[in-house]
NULO-578503 format. One record per residue (C-alpha): residue number from 1; y, z, x; residue in three letters; chain. Coordinates in steps of 0.02 Angstrom, whole numbers, plus 50000, padded with zeros to 5 digits. Each point is the difference from the previous one (the first is absolute). Layout:
% residues N
<pt i="NUM" Y="Y" Z="Z" X="X" aa="ALA" ch="A"/>
...
This chain:
% residues 116
<pt i="1" Y="50176" Z="49217" X="49354" aa="MET" ch="A"/>
<pt i="2" Y="50178" Z="49995" X="50066" aa="ASN" ch="A"/>
<pt i="3" Y="50042" Z="50022" X="50183" aa="LYS" ch="A"/>
<pt i="4" Y="50058" Z="50182" X="49981" aa="THR" ch="A"/>
<pt i="5" Y="49844" Z="50052" X="49905" aa="ALA" ch="A"/>
<pt i="6" Y="49890" Z="49914" X="50130" aa="LEU" ch="A"/>
<pt i="7" Y="50094" Z="50087" X="50142" aa="HIS" ch="A"/>
<pt i="8" Y="49978" Z="50170" X="49917" aa="ARG" ch="A"/>
<pt i="9" Y="49815" Z="49967" X="49971" aa="THR" ch="A"/>
<pt i="10" Y="49974" Z="49949" X="50182" aa="LEU" ch="A"/>
<pt i="11" Y="50100" Z="50151" X="50059" aa="LEU" ch="A"/>
<pt i="12" Y="49895" Z="50116" X="49892" aa="ALA" ch="A"/>
<pt i="13" Y="49840" Z="49925" X="50070" aa="LEU" ch="A"/>
<pt i="14" Y="50067" Z="50017" X="50178" aa="ALA" ch="A"/>
<pt i="15" Y="50044" Z="50182" X="49967" aa="GLY" ch="A"/>
<pt i="16" Y="49827" Z="50035" X="49931" aa="THR" ch="A"/>
<pt i="17" Y="49921" Z="49912" X="50149" aa="ALA" ch="A"/>
<pt i="18" Y="50105" Z="50103" X="50121" aa="ALA" ch="A"/>
<pt i="19" Y="49945" Z="50157" X="49908" aa="PHE" ch="A"/>
<pt i="20" Y="49818" Z="49950" X="50011" aa="LEU" ch="A"/>
<pt i="21" Y="49999" Z="49967" X="50187" aa="VAL" ch="A"/>
<pt i="22" Y="50122" Z="50130" X="50063" aa="SER" ch="A"/>
<pt i="23" Y="49969" Z="50158" X="49902" aa="THR" ch="A"/>
<pt i="24" Y="49882" Z="50128" X="50077" aa="PRO" ch="A"/>
<pt i="25" Y="49877" Z="50071" X="49877" aa="GLY" ch="A"/>
<pt i="26" Y="49995" Z="49845" X="49891" aa="TYR" ch="A"/>
<pt i="27" Y="49845" Z="49914" X="50066" aa="ALA" ch="A"/>
<pt i="28" Y="49885" Z="49893" X="49895" aa="ALA" ch="A"/>
<pt i="29" Y="49886" Z="50103" X="49892" aa="GLY" ch="A"/>
<pt i="30" Y="50118" Z="50147" X="49985" aa="ASP" ch="A"/>
<pt i="31" Y="50038" Z="49970" X="49815" aa="TYR" ch="A"/>
<pt i="32" Y="49889" Z="50027" X="49849" aa="TYR" ch="A"/>
<pt i="33" Y="50033" Z="49983" X="49814" aa="ASP" ch="A"/>
<pt i="34" Y="49956" Z="50127" X="49865" aa="GLU" ch="A"/>
<pt i="35" Y="49818" Z="49940" X="49999" aa="GLU" ch="A"/>
<pt i="36" Y="49988" Z="50017" X="50190" aa="ASP" ch="A"/>
<pt i="37" Y="50003" Z="49811" X="50030" aa="HIS" ch="A"/>
<pt i="38" Y="50077" Z="49943" X="50162" aa="GLU" ch="A"/>
<pt i="39" Y="50173" Z="49920" X="49979" aa="VAL" ch="A"/>
<pt i="40" Y="50090" Z="49897" X="50132" aa="ASP" ch="A"/>
<pt i="41" Y="50167" Z="50059" X="50067" aa="GLN" ch="A"/>
<pt i="42" Y="50105" Z="49871" X="49909" aa="HIS" ch="A"/>
<pt i="43" Y="49922" Z="50052" X="49836" aa="GLU" ch="A"/>
<pt i="44" Y="50025" Z="50183" X="50044" aa="ALA" ch="A"/>
<pt i="45" Y="50186" Z="49973" X="50029" aa="VAL" ch="A"/>
<pt i="46" Y="50012" Z="49895" X="49842" aa="ARG" ch="A"/>
<pt i="47" Y="49912" Z="50139" X="49906" aa="GLY" ch="A"/>
<pt i="48" Y="50122" Z="50130" X="50065" aa="MET" ch="A"/>
<pt i="49" Y="50145" Z="49893" X="49938" aa="VAL" ch="A"/>
<pt i="50" Y="49918" Z="49970" X="49830" aa="LEU" ch="A"/>
<pt i="51" Y="49964" Z="50185" X="49979" aa="GLN" ch="A"/>
<pt i="52" Y="50179" Z="50044" X="50044" aa="GLY" ch="A"/>
<pt i="53" Y="49952" Z="50094" X="50158" aa="ASP" ch="A"/>
<pt i="54" Y="50116" Z="49891" X="50105" aa="ILE" ch="A"/>
<pt i="55" Y="50140" Z="49879" X="49960" aa="LEU" ch="A"/>
<pt i="56" Y="49974" Z="49813" X="50019" aa="PRO" ch="A"/>
<pt i="57" Y="50068" Z="49920" X="50158" aa="LEU" ch="A"/>
<pt i="58" Y="50123" Z="49895" X="49900" aa="GLU" ch="A"/>
<pt i="59" Y="50085" Z="50158" X="49934" aa="GLN" ch="A"/>
<pt i="60" Y="50010" Z="50071" X="50176" aa="ILE" ch="A"/>
<pt i="61" Y="50078" Z="49838" X="50063" aa="LEU" ch="A"/>
<pt i="62" Y="50130" Z="50009" X="49861" aa="ASP" ch="A"/>
<pt i="63" Y="50041" Z="50179" X="50058" aa="ASN" ch="A"/>
<pt i="64" Y="50012" Z="49942" X="50181" aa="ALA" ch="A"/>
<pt i="65" Y="50119" Z="49859" X="49955" aa="ARG" ch="A"/>
<pt i="66" Y="50112" Z="50122" X="49906" aa="ARG" ch="A"/>
<pt i="67" Y="50013" Z="50105" X="50159" aa="HIS" ch="A"/>
<pt i="68" Y="50015" Z="49859" X="50126" aa="ARG" ch="A"/>
<pt i="69" Y="50037" Z="49815" X="49970" aa="ALA" ch="A"/>
<pt i="70" Y="49904" Z="49876" X="50106" aa="GLY" ch="A"/>
<pt i="71" Y="49837" Z="49910" X="50027" aa="ARG" ch="A"/>
<pt i="72" Y="49837" Z="50096" X="49989" aa="VAL" ch="A"/>
<pt i="73" Y="49903" Z="49978" X="50161" aa="LEU" ch="A"/>
<pt i="74" Y="49848" Z="50110" X="49973" aa="GLU" ch="A"/>
<pt i="75" Y="49924" Z="50123" X="49879" aa="THR" ch="A"/>
<pt i="76" Y="49859" Z="50125" X="50022" aa="GLU" ch="A"/>
<pt i="77" Y="49918" Z="50134" X="49895" aa="LEU" ch="A"/>
<pt i="78" Y="49951" Z="50143" X="50113" aa="GLU" ch="A"/>
<pt i="79" Y="49909" Z="50163" X="49979" aa="ASN" ch="A"/>
<pt i="80" Y="50099" Z="50131" X="50093" aa="ARG" ch="A"/>
<pt i="81" Y="49908" Z="50165" X="49997" aa="ARG" ch="A"/>
<pt i="82" Y="49941" Z="49971" X="49822" aa="GLY" ch="A"/>
<pt i="83" Y="50166" Z="49931" X="49936" aa="GLU" ch="A"/>
<pt i="84" Y="50012" Z="49816" X="49958" aa="LEU" ch="A"/>
<pt i="85" Y="50158" Z="49921" X="50069" aa="VAL" ch="A"/>
<pt i="86" Y="50066" Z="49823" X="49985" aa="TYR" ch="A"/>
<pt i="87" Y="50084" Z="49943" X="50160" aa="GLU" ch="A"/>
<pt i="88" Y="50124" Z="49856" X="49979" aa="VAL" ch="A"/>
<pt i="89" Y="50088" Z="49909" X="50142" aa="GLU" ch="A"/>
<pt i="90" Y="50159" Z="49904" X="49956" aa="ILE" ch="A"/>
<pt i="91" Y="50108" Z="49887" X="50107" aa="LEU" ch="A"/>
<pt i="92" Y="50182" Z="50015" X="49948" aa="ASP" ch="A"/>
<pt i="93" Y="50136" Z="49866" X="50010" aa="SER" ch="A"/>
<pt i="94" Y="50056" Z="50066" X="50171" aa="LYS" ch="A"/>
<pt i="95" Y="49827" Z="49978" X="50074" aa="GLY" ch="A"/>
<pt i="96" Y="49958" Z="50186" X="49997" aa="VAL" ch="A"/>
<pt i="97" Y="49823" Z="50050" X="49950" aa="VAL" ch="A"/>
<pt i="98" Y="49986" Z="50152" X="49887" aa="TRP" ch="A"/>
<pt i="99" Y="49841" Z="50096" X="49964" aa="GLU" ch="A"/>
<pt i="100" Y="49992" Z="50095" X="49837" aa="MET" ch="A"/>
<pt i="101" Y="49862" Z="50115" X="49941" aa="ASN" ch="A"/>
<pt i="102" Y="49974" Z="50029" X="49814" aa="PHE" ch="A"/>
<pt i="103" Y="49887" Z="50124" X="49911" aa="ASP" ch="A"/>
<pt i="104" Y="49869" Z="49887" X="49920" aa="ALA" ch="A"/>
<pt i="105" Y="49984" Z="50116" X="49849" aa="ARG" ch="A"/>
<pt i="106" Y="50183" Z="50007" X="49945" aa="ASN" ch="A"/>
<pt i="107" Y="50094" Z="49871" X="50106" aa="GLY" ch="A"/>
<pt i="108" Y="50114" Z="50131" X="50079" aa="GLU" ch="A"/>
<pt i="109" Y="50076" Z="49948" X="50167" aa="LEU" ch="A"/>
<pt i="110" Y="49927" Z="50120" X="50129" aa="ILE" ch="A"/>
<pt i="111" Y="50073" Z="49930" X="50161" aa="LYS" ch="A"/>
<pt i="112" Y="50107" Z="49856" X="50062" aa="GLU" ch="A"/>
<pt i="113" Y="50016" Z="49949" X="50183" aa="GLU" ch="A"/>
<pt i="114" Y="50105" Z="49866" X="50081" aa="GLN" ch="A"/>
<pt i="115" Y="49957" Z="49884" X="50144" aa="GLY" ch="A"/>
<pt i="116" Y="49837" Z="50074" X="50059" aa="PHE" ch="A"/>
């Protein structure tokens, strides 16, 4: 695996981990498959991506980089009043941190804030 692929994989795992620990309403045991078997949160998110319910983190990061060049600092998948939103923080070349929110279903940029 090349360095870029490894970085993206680690970033995706970090984003999933941030989602798992920071999103209200996504506690262990909240997800069940079609046969009513308990599914862990990572598998639930993976399932949503595979079913096309949400976009993969890598696609969201590509969208973020098209809007704002820089280094990705943090990613989260949050449930905001029933809407799944990817939050991406990017540090630009001037040292300014940008927070961008993307609709997890279609990748649309919802909000962008500077220097929070």
